C-alpha positions as CSV (number, residue, x, y, z in Angstrom):
1,X,14.1,15.0,-43.1
2,X,11.5,12.4,-42.0
3,X,10.1,11.6,-38.6
4,X,11.0,8.0,-37.6
5,X,9.3,7.8,-34.2
6,X,6.7,9.6,-32.1
7,X,5.9,9.1,-28.4
8,X,3.0,10.0,-26.2
9,X,2.6,10.1,-22.4
10,X,-0.9,9.3,-21.2
11,X,-2.2,10.9,-18.0
12,X,-4.7,9.2,-15.7
13,X,-7.1,10.8,-13.2
14,X,-10.3,9.2,-11.8
15,X,-11.2,11.6,-9.0
16,X,-10.7,15.3,-9.5
17,X,-9.6,17.5,-6.5
18,X,-13.2,17.9,-5.4
19,X,-13.6,14.1,-5.3
20,X,-15.9,14.0,-8.3
21,X,-15.6,11.0,-10.7
22,X,-14.1,12.0,-14.0
23,X,-13.4,8.6,-15.4
24,X,-14.8,5.1,-15.2
25,X,-14.5,3.5,-11.7
26,X,-12.0,0.7,-11.6
27,X,-13.1,-2.8,-10.6
28,X,-11.4,-2.9,-7.2
29,X,-13.1,0.5,-6.3
30,X,-16.6,-1.2,-6.7
31,X,-15.7,-3.1,-3.5
32,X,-16.5,-0.5,-0.9
33,X,-14.6,-2.4,1.9
34,X,-11.5,-2.4,-0.2
35,X,-11.7,1.4,-0.8
36,X,-12.4,2.0,2.9
37,X,-9.4,-0.1,3.8
38,X,-7.3,2.1,1.6
39,X,-8.7,5.3,3.1
40,X,-8.1,3.9,6.6
41,X,-4.5,3.2,5.9
42,X,-4.0,6.7,4.4
43,X,-5.5,8.2,7.5
44,X,-3.3,6.0,9.8
45,X,-0.2,7.0,7.8
46,X,-1.1,10.7,8.1
47,X,-1.6,10.4,11.9
48,X,1.5,8.3,12.4
49,X,3.6,10.8,10.3
50,X,2.4,13.7,12.5
51,X,3.4,11.8,15.6
52,X,6.8,10.9,14.3
53,X,7.6,14.5,13.5
54,X,6.5,15.5,17.0
55,X,8.8,12.7,18.5
56,X,11.7,14.1,16.5
57,X,11.0,17.7,17.7
58,X,11.0,16.5,21.3
59,X,14.3,14.6,21.0
60,X,12.8,11.1,21.0
61,X,13.5,10.3,17.4
62,X,16.3,10.9,15.0
63,X,16.0,12.7,11.7
64,X,12.8,11.6,10.1
65,X,11.5,11.7,6.5
66,X,7.9,12.8,6.4
67,X,5.4,11.3,4.0
68,X,2.8,14.1,4.3
69,X,1.0,14.5,1.0
70,X,2.3,11.2,-0.4
71,X,-0.4,8.9,1.1
72,X,-2.3,8.3,-2.1
73,X,0.9,7.5,-4.1
74,X,2.2,5.1,-1.5
75,X,-1.0,3.3,-0.6
76,X,-1.9,3.1,-4.3
77,X,1.4,1.4,-5.0
78,X,1.3,-1.0,-2.0
79,X,-2.3,-2.1,-2.5
80,X,-1.7,-3.0,-6.1
81,X,1.2,-5.3,-5.4
82,X,0.9,-9.0,-4.6
83,X,2.6,-10.4,-1.5
84,X,5.1,-12.4,-3.7
85,X,6.2,-9.2,-5.5
86,X,9.4,-7.5,-4.3
87,X,9.4,-3.9,-3.0
88,X,12.5,-1.8,-3.1
89,X,11.6,1.5,-1.3
90,X,13.3,4.7,-0.8
91,X,12.9,6.1,2.7
92,X,9.4,7.5,3.1
93,X,7.0,5.0,1.5
94,X,5.4,4.1,4.9
95,X,1.9,3.7,3.4
96,X,3.1,1.0,1.0
97,X,5.1,-0.7,3.6
98,X,2.3,-0.7,6.3
99,X,0.0,-2.2,3.7
100,X,2.6,-5.0,3.2
101,X,2.9,-5.7,6.9
102,X,5.7,-3.4,8.2
103,X,4.9,-2.3,11.8
104,X,4.9,1.3,12.9
105,X,7.2,0.5,15.8
106,X,9.7,-0.8,13.3
107,X,9.6,2.4,11.4
108,X,10.2,4.4,14.6
109,X,13.1,2.1,15.6
110,X,14.8,2.7,12.3
111,X,14.6,6.5,12.5
112,X,15.5,6.2,16.2
113,X,18.9,4.8,15.1
114,X,18.2,1.1,15.9
115,X,18.9,-1.1,12.9
116,X,16.6,-3.7,14.2
117,X,13.9,-1.6,12.6
118,X,15.3,-2.4,9.2
119,X,14.7,-6.1,9.9
120,X,11.0,-5.4,9.6
121,X,7.9,-7.5,9.3
122,X,6.2,-8.2,6.0
123,X,7.6,-10.1,3.1
124,X,11.2,-11.1,3.9
125,X,12.1,-10.6,0.2
126,X,11.4,-6.8,0.3
127,X,14.4,-4.6,0.5
128,X,15.3,-2.4,3.5
129,X,15.0,1.4,3.5
130,X,17.4,3.0,1.0
131,X,18.9,6.4,1.8
132,X,21.5,6.4,-1.1
133,X,19.6,7.9,-4.0
134,X,18.5,5.6,-6.9
135,X,20.4,2.4,-5.8
136,X,17.1,0.9,-5.0
137,X,16.2,1.0,-8.7
138,X,19.2,-1.3,-9.4
139,X,18.1,-3.6,-6.6
140,X,14.6,-3.8,-8.2
141,X,16.1,-4.5,-11.6
142,X,18.3,-7.2,-10.2
143,X,15.4,-8.9,-8.4
144,X,13.3,-8.7,-11.6
145,X,16.2,-10.3,-13.5
146,X,16.2,-13.2,-11.0
147,X,12.4,-13.6,-11.4
148,X,12.7,-13.8,-15.1
149,X,15.6,-16.3,-15.1
150,X,13.6,-18.5,-12.7
151,X,10.4,-18.3,-14.7
152,X,8.5,-16.8,-11.7
153,X,5.4,-14.7,-12.2
154,X,6.6,-12.0,-9.8
155,X,7.4,-8.3,-10.2
156,X,9.8,-5.9,-8.6
157,X,8.8,-2.4,-7.8
158,X,11.0,0.5,-6.8
159,X,10.1,4.1,-5.8
160,X,12.2,7.2,-6.4
161,X,11.7,10.9,-6.1
162,X,11.8,13.5,-8.9
163,X,15.4,14.5,-8.0
164,X,16.5,10.9,-8.1
165,X,15.7,10.6,-11.8
166,X,18.9,12.6,-12.5
167,X,21.0,9.9,-11.0
168,X,22.9,7.5,-13.3
169,X,21.7,4.4,-11.4
170,X,18.1,5.3,-12.3
171,X,18.9,5.3,-16.0
172,X,21.0,2.2,-15.7
173,X,18.1,0.3,-14.1
174,X,15.6,1.4,-16.7
175,X,18.0,0.5,-19.5
176,X,18.6,-3.0,-18.1
177,X,14.9,-3.5,-17.5
178,X,14.1,-2.4,-21.1
179,X,16.8,-4.3,-22.8
180,X,16.0,-7.6,-21.0
181,X,12.2,-7.0,-20.8
182,X,12.2,-7.5,-17.0
183,X,9.1,-7.7,-14.8
184,X,9.7,-4.4,-13.1
185,X,7.8,-1.2,-12.4
186,X,9.7,1.9,-11.6
187,X,7.6,4.5,-9.7
188,X,8.6,8.2,-9.7
189,X,6.8,10.1,-6.9
190,X,7.1,13.6,-8.3
191,X,6.6,15.9,-5.3
192,X,8.1,18.9,-7.2
193,X,11.0,19.4,-4.9
194,X,14.3,17.5,-4.5
195,X,15.1,19.0,-1.1
196,X,15.5,22.7,-2.2
197,X,15.8,22.1,-6.0
198,X,12.5,22.7,-7.8
199,X,11.5,20.4,-10.7
200,X,12.0,23.1,-13.4
201,X,15.7,23.3,-12.4
202,X,16.1,19.5,-12.1
203,X,15.1,18.7,-15.6
204,X,14.1,20.2,-19.0
205,X,11.6,17.4,-19.7
206,X,7.9,18.2,-19.8
207,X,7.2,15.0,-17.8
208,X,9.3,12.6,-15.9
209,X,7.3,9.7,-17.4
210,X,8.9,10.4,-20.8
211,X,12.2,9.4,-19.4
212,X,11.0,5.9,-20.2
213,X,11.3,6.6,-23.9
214,X,15.1,6.3,-23.9
215,X,14.9,2.9,-22.2
216,X,12.3,1.6,-24.7
217,X,9.7,1.0,-22.1
218,X,6.2,2.2,-21.3
219,X,5.8,5.6,-19.5
220,X,2.6,6.8,-18.0
221,X,1.8,9.8,-15.7
222,X,-0.9,9.6,-13.0
223,X,-2.4,12.0,-10.6
224,X,-0.5,11.1,-7.5
225,X,-3.1,12.6,-5.2
226,X,-5.8,10.2,-6.6
227,X,-5.3,6.9,-4.9
228,X,-7.8,5.2,-7.2
229,X,-5.9,6.3,-10.3
230,X,-2.5,5.3,-8.8
231,X,-3.7,1.8,-7.9
232,X,-5.4,1.2,-11.3
233,X,-2.2,2.4,-13.1
234,X,0.0,0.2,-11.0
235,X,-2.3,-2.8,-11.4
236,X,-2.1,-2.5,-15.2
237,X,1.7,-2.0,-15.1
238,X,2.2,-5.0,-12.8
239,X,0.0,-7.2,-14.9
240,X,1.9,-6.2,-18.1
241,X,5.2,-7.0,-16.4
242,X,3.9,-10.3,-14.9
243,X,2.7,-11.4,-18.3
244,X,6.2,-10.9,-19.8
245,X,5.2,-7.8,-21.7
246,X,7.9,-5.6,-20.3
247,X,8.5,-3.0,-17.6
248,X,6.9,0.4,-17.0
249,X,7.8,3.8,-15.6
250,X,4.9,5.4,-13.6
251,X,5.2,9.1,-12.7
252,X,2.8,9.9,-9.8
253,X,2.5,13.7,-9.6
254,X,1.9,15.0,-6.1
255,X,3.4,17.6,-3.8
256,X,5.6,17.5,-0.7
257,X,3.5,19.3,1.9
258,X,6.2,19.0,4.6
259,X,9.9,19.7,4.9
260,X,12.1,17.2,3.0
261,X,13.1,15.7,6.4
262,X,13.1,17.1,9.9
263,X,16.6,18.3,9.2
264,X,15.2,20.7,6.5
265,X,13.4,24.0,6.6
266,X,11.4,24.3,3.4
267,X,10.2,27.8,4.3
268,X,13.7,29.0,3.3
269,X,13.2,28.1,-0.4
270,X,9.4,27.7,-1.0
271,X,6.7,30.4,-1.1
272,X,4.1,30.1,1.6
273,X,1.4,30.6,-1.1
274,X,2.6,27.6,-3.1
275,X,2.3,25.3,-0.2
276,X,-1.1,26.7,0.8
277,X,-2.4,26.1,-2.7
278,X,-1.1,22.5,-2.7
279,X,-3.1,21.7,0.4
280,X,-6.3,22.1,-1.8
281,X,-5.2,19.1,-3.8
282,X,-4.1,16.8,-1.0
283,X,-5.2,13.2,-1.2
284,X,-7.2,12.6,1.9
285,X,-9.6,15.4,1.2
286,X,-10.3,14.1,-2.3
287,X,-11.0,10.5,-1.3
288,X,-13.1,11.6,1.8
289,X,-15.2,13.8,-0.5
290,X,-16.0,10.9,-2.8
291,X,-16.7,8.6,0.1
292,X,-19.1,11.1,1.5
293,X,-20.9,11.6,-1.8
294,X,-21.2,7.9,-2.2
295,X,-22.9,7.5,1.1
296,X,-20.0,5.4,2.5
297,X,-18.7,7.9,5.1
298,X,-19.8,10.6,7.5
299,X,-18.4,12.8,10.3
300,X,-19.1,10.2,13.0
301,X,-17.2,7.5,11.2
302,X,-14.4,9.9,10.5
303,X,-14.1,10.8,14.2
304,X,-14.2,7.1,15.2
305,X,-11.5,6.3,12.6
306,X,-9.2,9.1,13.8
307,X,-9.6,8.0,17.4
308,X,-8.9,4.4,16.5
309,X,-5.8,5.3,14.4
310,X,-4.5,7.6,17.1
311,X,-4.7,4.8,19.6
312,X,-2.8,2.4,17.4
313,X,-0.1,5.1,16.9
314,X,0.2,5.7,20.6
315,X,0.6,2.0,21.2
316,X,3.3,1.8,18.6
317,X,5.1,4.8,20.2
318,X,4.9,3.2,23.6
319,X,6.4,0.0,22.3
320,X,9.2,1.9,20.6
321,X,10.0,4.0,23.7
322,X,10.0,0.9,25.9
323,X,12.3,-1.1,23.6
324,X,15.6,-1.6,25.3
325,X,18.5,-0.3,23.2
326,X,21.2,-2.6,22.0
327,X,24.6,-2.5,23.6
328,X,27.1,-0.3,21.8
329,X,29.2,-3.2,20.7
330,X,26.3,-4.5,18.5
331,X,27.4,-2.1,15.8
332,X,30.3,-4.4,15.2
333,X,28.4,-7.7,15.2
334,X,27.2,-8.2,11.6
335,X,29.8,-7.0,9.1
336,X,32.5,-9.6,9.5
337,X,32.6,-13.2,10.5
338,X,35.8,-12.4,12.4
339,X,36.5,-8.8,13.2
340,X,39.8,-7.4,11.9
341,X,42.3,-6.5,14.7
342,X,41.8,-2.7,14.3
343,X,38.1,-3.1,14.7
344,X,38.5,-5.3,17.7
345,X,40.3,-2.4,19.3
346,X,37.6,0.0,18.3
347,X,35.0,-2.3,19.8
348,X,36.8,-2.6,23.1
349,X,37.2,1.2,23.2
350,X,33.5,1.7,22.6
351,X,32.6,-0.7,25.4
352,X,35.0,1.1,27.8
353,X,33.5,4.4,26.8
354,X,30.0,3.2,27.4
355,X,31.0,1.9,30.9
356,X,32.6,5.2,31.7
357,X,29.4,6.9,30.8
358,X,27.5,4.8,33.4
359,X,26.2,2.2,31.0
360,X,24.1,4.6,28.9
361,X,23.5,3.7,25.3
């Protein structure tokens, strides 16, 4: 018996957990203002995320999906993309979306049950939040197909979690992208837990990046807590796709420091020691240490940044809380050009019920 093929999965890390440089600094990272912009957005995302969870706990927001611990993966993805590229997110990639122009108020509106939040700022060609698992990968593949047919130098990027890689839609998207050599990059943010299912029960593969092999595309793993490594890996994958050299699967290895959503209690299935250990590797500590050592940051600048970000978050919260809710009948407004009779009856019933409740929404 002879071996007819062999495959390797490269792993990239630029900053180790202590913030020390372990590989060559990428070109963009030699621009201190650009790196500080990334650090600022990671900090803003962290502060926003904490506030959003608090809003849910006090009954002012619906179920919310935290991004705690994912800041480097998400900002690394968003900062590598061009504005003309298309983003097909899951439901917690706030760092990438804020980089692309989505407003914090819009994020809060969405999780507050107001669909106007899904009509968010930023590129109009980006897709809305996607709660069904893995369908966003097909959306990205479809957009990439359109870009290729039109001869446009644009890429589509989707993000999925480790658990989502078990879905058929994920494999179908990879297969289409590989077979047609589409300008797409599929990002797996491997945070080790698909709600309560640990990675070792989810799959037998040594890496998630190697799932690219079956689709005939490039697979690479990156330290998902290292924003410099994530951005460099994404820039290379996007350039490859843009040049017609095929799609990639990027596995960003990180850890979910929070509950899956505010409807979850991770303490029921995760050891306390595991979470405490993961905090030693979290992304903000790492980049802050490198900035300090490079003479680009200090405690005074940190305090000023946190105060500035907290003020921006509070302003977004105020705008969200002061936004007048839509009337109950608005839920019937956008699905049909002309409502079916049965739904007309439902609409009228909803209006009467609201009036009976004193006009509350």
